[in-house]
N, C-alpha and C positions, 0 to 999 in steps of 0.2 A: 504494500500500500504506500503510495507516494504522497497522498494528500497532506500529511503532516509537514512535508517539506515545502509546500507551496508558500507559506508565510515567509520562509527564509529566501526562497527564490524571488519573491516580490520585494523583499528588503534589499537584495543585491541589485535588482534591475531598476529600482526606482520607478520611473514612469513607464517602464516596459520597452523603451526604445533601445536599439542596439547601440552601445557606447563606441561609436566609430572612432572618435578621437583617441580613446584609450587603446583600442585594438590596433591602431596604426603604429603604436610603439612596440608591439610584439614582433621581434625580428627573427625568431626561430621558425623553422618550417612547421606548418600545421596541416593536418589532413582533416578536412571537413566532409563528412559523409551524411547522407540521408537516404532513406528508402524511397521507392517510387510509389508506395501505397500507404494509405492511412490504416492504422491498427484498429481492430474491432473496438468499438466504444468511443472512437474519436470522429465519428461521422459528422458531428456538429461543426467540425473545423472545415475551413475551405480546403479543397483537395491539394492546393499548392502551399498550404501553411508551412510545413517543415522545409520544403524545397526553397521557398522564398527567403525564409530566415537563414538557411544554410548558405544560399547564394550571397546574401548581404554580408554574412559573417566572413565568407571566403574573400569577397571583394574588399573588405575592410582590413584584412590581414595581409601585410606585404608579401609574405612567402607562403601563402595558402594554396592548397590543391583541393579542388572540389570534385567529389565523386557521388554518383547515384548508384545505390545498390538495387538493381532491378528486381521487382517482385518482393521486395522486403518492405517492412513498415518501421514504425518507431521502435518496435520490439524485434530486433534482428536476430536471426539464427546465427549463433556464435560461429558455426562452421563456415558460414559465408563471409564472416569478418576476417578470418585467418589470412587468406591470400592478399587482400588489399593492405592489411596492416603489415604483413611480412614484407611486402614489396616496398611500402613507404619507409619502414624502419630499417630496411637493408641498404638504403642509399648512402 
């Protein structure tokens, strides 16, 4: 259950906007991934909710790489994460 963490998430995010100015200071390589589908129970969100957030995050980070895990949702099969993570961290 993640609902208890939402108050902490809100406190960190403030007004909910992506802190672009702060993200631009991160100079390490970052892998930003999202699934291509919404998880069950998240149908109230716009279909592009996570993709748009991930794209903005990747655009705001100087050394970010953006990837979409086709057929996956917010809750990703860990076996499908292994290859892209291994590739990213092996560079």
